[in-house]
N, CA, C and O atoms as CSV, one atom per row, in Angstrom:
chain,resi,resn,atom,element,x,y,z
A,1,MET,N,N,0.856,-1.226,0.007
A,1,MET,CA,C,-0.003,0.061,-0.058
A,1,MET,C,C,0.871,1.168,0.052
A,1,MET,O,O,1.716,1.279,0.941
A,2,THR,N,N,0.637,2.105,-0.984
A,2,THR,CA,C,1.449,3.359,-1.014
A,2,THR,C,C,1.050,4.402,0.058
A,2,THR,O,O,0.017,4.303,0.720
A,3,SER,N,N,1.933,5.399,0.180
A,3,SER,CA,C,1.660,6.310,1.279
A,3,SER,C,C,0.369,7.117,0.863
A,3,SER,O,O,-0.435,7.535,1.697
A,4,GLU,N,N,0.230,7.316,-0.612
A,4,GLU,CA,C,-1.015,8.024,-1.010
A,4,GLU,C,C,-2.266,7.256,-0.644
A,4,GLU,O,O,-3.273,7.840,-0.243
A,5,ASP,N,N,-2.195,5.923,-0.785
A,5,ASP,CA,C,-3.312,5.068,-0.418
A,5,ASP,C,C,-3.626,5.184,1.125
A,5,ASP,O,O,-4.792,5.212,1.518
A,6,VAL,N,N,-2.596,5.249,1.952
A,6,VAL,CA,C,-2.810,5.324,3.364
A,6,VAL,C,C,-3.412,6.677,3.621
A,6,VAL,O,O,-4.379,6.746,4.380
A,7,SER,N,N,-2.922,7.765,3.051
A,7,SER,CA,C,-3.406,9.014,3.353
A,7,SER,C,C,-4.853,9.160,2.820
A,7,SER,O,O,-5.666,9.827,3.460
A,8,ALA,N,N,-5.182,8.561,1.682
A,8,ALA,CA,C,-6.570,8.577,1.121
A,8,ALA,C,C,-7.545,7.889,2.132
A,8,ALA,O,O,-8.608,8.400,2.485
A,9,THR,N,N,-7.084,6.694,2.558
A,9,THR,CA,C,-7.960,5.873,3.523
A,9,THR,C,C,-8.156,6.616,4.951
A,9,THR,O,O,-9.271,6.640,5.472
A,10,VAL,N,N,-7.152,7.156,5.499
A,10,VAL,CA,C,-7.218,7.981,6.725
A,10,VAL,C,C,-8.142,9.228,6.486
A,10,VAL,O,O,-8.924,9.613,7.355
A,11,ALA,N,N,-8.012,9.844,5.250
A,11,ALA,CA,C,-8.806,10.991,5.009
A,11,ALA,C,C,-10.379,10.697,4.813
A,11,ALA,O,O,-11.280,11.471,5.137
A,12,ALA,N,N,-10.532,9.443,4.228
A,12,ALA,CA,C,-11.953,9.043,4.068
A,12,ALA,C,C,-12.651,8.710,5.335
A,12,ALA,O,O,-13.845,8.962,5.494
A,13,VAL,N,N,-11.874,8.117,6.280
A,13,VAL,CA,C,-12.344,7.714,7.614
A,13,VAL,C,C,-12.609,9.057,8.361
A,13,VAL,O,O,-13.661,9.232,8.976
A,14,TRP,N,N,-11.649,9.980,8.292
A,14,TRP,CA,C,-11.824,11.335,8.990
A,14,TRP,C,C,-12.968,11.985,8.530
A,14,TRP,O,O,-13.732,12.526,9.330
A,15,CYS,N,N,-13.184,11.993,7.238
A,15,CYS,CA,C,-14.514,12.743,6.743
A,15,CYS,C,C,-15.746,12.127,7.158
A,15,CYS,O,O,-16.736,12.785,7.478
A,16,GLU,N,N,-15.690,10.768,7.157
A,16,GLU,CA,C,-16.853,9.972,7.472
A,16,GLU,C,C,-17.199,10.284,9.013
A,16,GLU,O,O,-18.312,10.694,9.343
A,17,VAL,N,N,-16.257,10.079,9.839
A,17,VAL,CA,C,-16.469,10.187,11.305
A,17,VAL,C,C,-16.971,11.675,11.626
A,17,VAL,O,O,-17.930,11.879,12.371
A,18,LEU,N,N,-16.278,12.648,11.033
A,18,LEU,CA,C,-16.586,13.976,11.436
A,18,LEU,C,C,-17.710,14.578,10.471
A,18,LEU,O,O,-18.193,15.682,10.721
A,19,LYS,N,N,-18.089,13.878,9.434
A,19,LYS,CA,C,-19.213,14.213,8.603
A,19,LYS,C,C,-18.900,15.613,7.985
A,19,LYS,O,O,-19.618,16.613,8.017
A,20,THR,N,N,-17.654,15.460,7.407
A,20,THR,CA,C,-17.131,16.709,6.506
A,20,THR,C,C,-16.806,16.168,5.114
A,20,THR,O,O,-16.593,14.977,4.886
A,21,GLY,N,N,-16.786,17.104,4.242
A,21,GLY,CA,C,-16.461,16.678,2.835
A,21,GLY,C,C,-15.030,16.770,2.558
A,21,GLY,O,O,-14.567,16.169,1.588
A,22,THR,N,N,-14.232,17.525,3.384
A,22,THR,CA,C,-12.945,17.664,3.014
A,22,THR,C,C,-12.072,17.622,4.356
A,22,THR,O,O,-12.465,17.813,5.507
A,23,VAL,N,N,-10.789,17.324,3.905
A,23,VAL,CA,C,-9.646,17.411,4.984
A,23,VAL,C,C,-8.429,17.701,4.301
A,23,VAL,O,O,-8.204,17.248,3.178
A,24,ASP,N,N,-7.579,18.482,4.962
A,24,ASP,CA,C,-6.194,18.782,4.324
A,24,ASP,C,C,-5.124,18.645,5.459
A,24,ASP,O,O,-5.446,18.357,6.611
A,25,GLY,N,N,-3.957,18.846,5.104
A,25,GLY,CA,C,-2.845,18.618,6.033
A,25,GLY,C,C,-2.842,19.306,7.336
A,25,GLY,O,O,-2.228,18.837,8.295
A,26,SER,N,N,-3.537,20.449,7.401
A,26,SER,CA,C,-3.630,21.256,8.569
A,26,SER,C,C,-4.939,21.112,9.366
A,26,SER,O,O,-5.178,21.803,10.356
A,27,SER,N,N,-5.807,20.136,8.859
A,27,SER,CA,C,-7.038,19.979,9.568
A,27,SER,C,C,-6.799,19.276,11.002
A,27,SER,O,O,-6.093,18.279,11.154
A,28,MET,N,N,-7.378,19.836,11.861
A,28,MET,CA,C,-7.290,19.372,13.261
A,28,MET,C,C,-8.633,18.634,13.778
A,28,MET,O,O,-9.740,19.172,13.790
A,29,PHE,N,N,-8.378,17.415,14.170
A,29,PHE,CA,C,-9.501,16.516,14.488
A,29,PHE,C,C,-10.421,17.141,15.433
A,29,PHE,O,O,-11.622,17.201,15.169
A,30,PHE,N,N,-9.924,17.623,16.547
A,30,PHE,CA,C,-10.973,18.129,17.611
A,30,PHE,C,C,-11.483,19.592,17.249
A,30,PHE,O,O,-12.554,20.005,17.695
A,31,ALA,N,N,-10.691,20.337,16.443
A,31,ALA,CA,C,-11.194,21.636,16.057
A,31,ALA,C,C,-12.261,21.519,14.909
A,31,ALA,O,O,-13.128,22.370,14.711
A,32,ASP,N,N,-12.097,20.332,14.153
A,32,ASP,CA,C,-13.124,20.058,13.012
A,32,ASP,C,C,-14.377,19.440,13.686
A,32,ASP,O,O,-15.244,18.988,12.939
A,33,GLY,N,N,-14.548,19.380,14.990
A,33,GLY,CA,C,-15.706,18.933,15.601
A,33,GLY,C,C,-15.626,17.621,16.196
A,33,GLY,O,O,-16.670,17.163,16.662
A,34,GLY,N,N,-14.592,16.951,16.261
A,34,GLY,CA,C,-14.389,15.656,16.915
A,34,GLY,C,C,-14.344,15.736,18.377
A,34,GLY,O,O,-13.959,16.751,18.957
A,35,ASP,N,N,-14.754,14.615,19.014
A,35,ASP,CA,C,-14.598,14.624,20.525
A,35,ASP,C,C,-13.977,13.331,20.740
A,35,ASP,O,O,-13.579,12.656,19.791
A,36,SER,N,N,-13.871,12.930,22.029
A,36,SER,CA,C,-13.121,11.618,22.432
A,36,SER,C,C,-13.804,10.486,21.940
A,36,SER,O,O,-13.111,9.554,21.531
A,37,LEU,N,N,-15.162,10.383,21.897
A,37,LEU,CA,C,-15.825,9.347,21.257
A,37,LEU,C,C,-15.531,9.132,19.814
A,37,LEU,O,O,-15.215,8.035,19.354
A,38,ASP,N,N,-15.657,10.310,19.067
A,38,ASP,CA,C,-15.347,10.294,17.758
A,38,ASP,C,C,-13.837,9.780,17.383
A,38,ASP,O,O,-13.555,9.142,16.368
A,39,ALA,N,N,-13.003,10.151,18.318
A,39,ALA,CA,C,-11.614,9.782,18.186
A,39,ALA,C,C,-11.502,8.241,18.307
A,39,ALA,O,O,-10.774,7.616,17.535
A,40,VAL,N,N,-12.223,7.632,19.274
A,40,VAL,CA,C,-12.146,6.086,19.402
A,40,VAL,C,C,-12.806,5.511,18.136
A,40,VAL,O,O,-12.286,4.548,17.572
A,41,ILE,N,N,-13.925,6.067,17.678
A,41,ILE,CA,C,-14.510,5.513,16.382
A,41,ILE,C,C,-13.537,5.687,15.316
A,41,ILE,O,O,-13.310,4.706,14.608
A,42,PHE,N,N,-12.905,6.812,15.078
A,42,PHE,CA,C,-11.916,6.985,14.101
A,42,PHE,C,C,-10.768,5.980,14.050
A,42,PHE,O,O,-10.397,5.412,13.023
A,43,LEU,N,N,-10.228,5.817,15.305
A,43,LEU,CA,C,-9.103,4.887,15.490
A,43,LEU,C,C,-9.529,3.523,15.136
A,43,LEU,O,O,-8.774,2.794,14.493
A,44,GLN,N,N,-10.786,3.107,15.549
A,44,GLN,CA,C,-11.240,1.791,15.279
A,44,GLN,C,C,-11.405,1.460,13.796
A,44,GLN,O,O,-11.063,0.397,13.279
A,45,ARG,N,N,-11.991,2.537,13.153
A,45,ARG,CA,C,-12.189,2.448,11.761
A,45,ARG,C,C,-10.842,2.345,10.968
A,45,ARG,O,O,-10.680,1.554,10.038
A,46,VAL,N,N,-9.913,3.198,11.412
A,46,VAL,CA,C,-8.621,3.134,10.755
A,46,VAL,C,C,-7.939,1.754,10.922
A,46,VAL,O,O,-7.232,1.277,10.034
A,47,SER,N,N,-8.184,1.131,12.105
A,47,SER,CA,C,-7.504,-0.165,12.390
A,47,SER,C,C,-8.317,-1.226,11.541
A,47,SER,O,O,-7.730,-2.185,11.041
A,48,ASP,N,N,-9.551,-1.053,11.403
A,48,ASP,CA,C,-10.269,-2.054,10.555
A,48,ASP,C,C,-9.824,-1.976,9.130
A,48,ASP,O,O,-9.675,-3.015,8.487
A,49,GLU,N,N,-9.597,-0.770,8.589
A,49,GLU,CA,C,-9.215,-0.559,7.241
A,49,GLU,C,C,-7.788,-0.905,6.888
A,49,GLU,O,O,-7.496,-1.465,5.832
A,50,LEU,N,N,-6.911,-0.554,7.804
A,50,LEU,CA,C,-5.521,-0.658,7.545
A,50,LEU,C,C,-4.796,-1.682,8.366
A,50,LEU,O,O,-3.599,-1.887,8.161
A,51,ALA,N,N,-5.439,-2.310,9.250
A,51,ALA,CA,C,-4.913,-3.415,10.231
A,51,ALA,C,C,-3.735,-2.741,11.007
A,51,ALA,O,O,-2.662,-3.344,11.013
A,52,VAL,N,N,-3.827,-1.634,11.615
A,52,VAL,CA,C,-2.913,-0.948,12.372
A,52,VAL,C,C,-3.492,-0.584,13.728
A,52,VAL,O,O,-4.647,-0.159,13.719
A,53,GLU,N,N,-2.896,-0.682,14.833
A,53,GLU,CA,C,-3.326,-0.382,16.133
A,53,GLU,C,C,-2.747,1.016,16.505
A,53,GLU,O,O,-1.551,1.268,16.359
A,54,LEU,N,N,-3.612,1.878,16.973
A,54,LEU,CA,C,-3.274,3.184,17.445
A,54,LEU,C,C,-3.963,3.362,18.770
A,54,LEU,O,O,-5.056,2.814,18.909
A,55,SER,N,N,-3.431,4.099,19.812
A,55,SER,CA,C,-3.947,4.321,21.053
A,55,SER,C,C,-4.802,5.683,21.087
A,55,SER,O,O,-4.566,6.523,20.218
A,56,ILE,N,N,-5.617,5.890,21.893
A,56,ILE,CA,C,-6.363,7.120,22.017
A,56,ILE,C,C,-5.358,8.241,22.411
A,56,ILE,O,O,-5.563,9.400,22.051
A,57,GLU,N,N,-4.286,7.899,23.139
A,57,GLU,CA,C,-3.308,8.909,23.524
A,57,GLU,C,C,-2.598,9.452,22.230
A,57,GLU,O,O,-2.291,10.639,22.127
A,58,GLU,N,N,-2.372,8.593,21.326
A,58,GLU,CA,C,-1.722,9.014,20.085
A,58,GLU,C,C,-2.642,9.952,19.266
A,58,GLU,O,O,-2.111,10.739,18.481
A,59,MET,N,N,-3.893,9.920,19.391
A,59,MET,CA,C,-4.790,10.832,18.787
A,59,MET,C,C,-4.787,12.170,19.461
A,59,MET,O,O,-4.923,13.191,18.786
A,60,PHE,N,N,-4.630,12.215,20.813
A,60,PHE,CA,C,-4.513,13.419,21.488
A,60,PHE,C,C,-3.042,14.047,21.224
A,60,PHE,O,O,-2.882,15.268,21.227
A,61,LEU,N,N,-2.115,13.255,21.024
A,61,LEU,CA,C,-0.725,13.720,20.801
A,61,LEU,C,C,-0.558,14.236,19.335
A,61,LEU,O,O,0.267,15.115,19.086
A,62,HIS,N,N,-1.357,13.675,18.353
A,62,HIS,CA,C,-1.211,13.902,17.050
A,62,HIS,C,C,-2.573,14.183,16.289
A,62,HIS,O,O,-2.988,13.472,15.374
A,63,PRO,N,N,-3.232,15.335,16.792
A,63,PRO,CA,C,-4.609,15.575,16.374
A,63,PRO,C,C,-4.798,16.145,14.981
A,63,PRO,O,O,-5.916,16.315,14.495
A,64,ASP,N,N,-3.703,16.424,14.378
A,64,ASP,CA,C,-3.799,17.054,13.040
A,64,ASP,C,C,-3.708,15.958,11.961
A,64,ASP,O,O,-3.095,14.925,12.233
A,65,PHE,N,N,-4.271,16.116,10.773
A,65,PHE,CA,C,-4.276,15.029,9.798
A,65,PHE,C,C,-3.039,14.607,9.369
A,65,PHE,O,O,-2.887,13.391,9.248
A,66,THR,N,N,-1.996,15.438,9.079
A,66,THR,CA,C,-0.738,15.085,8.662
A,66,THR,C,C,0.024,14.240,9.754
A,66,THR,O,O,0.660,13.253,9.385
A,67,SER,N,N,-0.014,14.571,11.001
A,67,SER,CA,C,0.660,13.849,11.989
A,67,SER,C,C,0.049,12.453,12.200
A,67,SER,O,O,0.780,11.463,12.233
A,68,ILE,N,N,-1.195,12.371,12.333
A,68,ILE,CA,C,-1.754,11.021,12.657
A,68,ILE,C,C,-1.636,10.165,11.484
A,68,ILE,O,O,-1.536,8.948,11.637
A,69,THR,N,N,-1.639,10.778,10.145
A,69,THR,CA,C,-1.400,9.917,9.024
A,69,THR,C,C,0.071,9.425,8.945
A,69,THR,O,O,0.314,8.315,8.472
A,70,SER,N,N,1.060,10.245,9.405
A,70,SER,CA,C,2.404,9.836,9.574
A,70,SER,C,C,2.653,8.745,10.516
A,70,SER,O,O,3.520,7.893,10.320
A,71,VAL,N,N,1.774,8.778,11.692
A,71,VAL,CA,C,1.907,7.730,12.621
A,71,VAL,C,C,1.468,6.422,12.045
A,71,VAL,O,O,2.143,5.404,12.196
A,72,VAL,N,N,0.287,6.445,11.354
A,72,VAL,CA,C,-0.163,5.268,10.712
A,72,VAL,C,C,0.733,4.687,9.676
A,72,VAL,O,O,0.862,3.467,9.572
A,73,GLN,N,N,1.357,5.537,8.901
A,73,GLN,CA,C,2.424,5.077,7.945
A,73,GLN,C,C,3.656,4.348,8.617
A,73,GLN,O,O,4.167,3.318,8.180
A,74,GLU,N,N,4.053,5.036,9.742
A,74,GLU,CA,C,5.169,4.447,10.426
A,74,GLU,C,C,4.743,3.061,10.979
A,74,GLU,O,O,5.588,2.166,10.951
A,75,ARG,N,N,3.603,2.821,11.442
A,75,ARG,CA,C,3.141,1.535,11.989
A,75,ARG,C,C,3.078,0.525,10.944
A,75,ARG,O,O,3.398,-0.648,11.134
A,76,LEU,N,N,2.638,1.022,9.777
A,76,LEU,CA,C,2.540,0.015,8.574
A,76,LEU,C,C,3.884,-0.481,8.048
A,76,LEU,O,O,4.033,-1.608,7.576
A,77,ARG,N,N,4.887,0.463,8.163
A,77,ARG,CA,C,6.172,0.232,7.527
A,77,ARG,C,C,6.783,-1.139,8.064
A,77,ARG,O,O,7.237,-1.936,7.243
A,78,PRO,N,N,6.801,-1.406,9.311
A,78,PRO,CA,C,7.500,-2.646,9.815
A,78,PRO,C,C,6.670,-3.912,9.306
A,78,PRO,O,O,7.247,-4.950,8.982
A,79,ALA,N,N,5.380,-3.778,9.257
A,79,ALA,CA,C,4.506,-4.850,8.758
A,79,ALA,C,C,4.796,-5.111,7.364
A,79,ALA,O,O,4.833,-6.283,6.989
A,80,ALA,N,N,5.027,-4.069,6.467
A,80,ALA,CA,C,5.179,-4.319,5.036
A,80,ALA,C,C,6.579,-4.990,4.826
A,80,ALA,O,O,6.759,-5.753,3.877
A,81,GLY,N,N,7.512,-4.712,5.675
A,81,GLY,CA,C,8.882,-5.291,5.513
A,81,GLY,C,C,8.925,-6.790,5.959
A,81,GLY,O,O,9.823,-7.538,5.573
A,82,SER,N,N,7.958,-7.180,6.754
A,82,SER,CA,C,7.960,-8.470,7.284
A,82,SER,C,C,7.236,-9.518,6.446
A,82,SER,O,O,7.188,-10.690,6.821
A,83,SER,N,N,6.666,-9.096,5.296
A,83,SER,CA,C,5.800,-10.040,4.539
A,83,SER,C,C,6.678,-10.624,3.450
A,83,SER,O,O,6.216,-11.447,2.660
């Protein structure tokens, strides 16, 4: 899976959970209307789509789209190398 695919998947989940049509690199999850329950839902859907585990703490540490997408990509990198 390319980094563009990962970014597109994270963006689709972000937009679905927050019920917004767009997301960009500077979008902030909580400023865009998300709350802690939305964050849990977002993380679970990202996990389901990409088979990557993220903690709720990571969402609070990386609430912007670019940062959380980078975390997801980092988590996928070791898995890609082990196949």
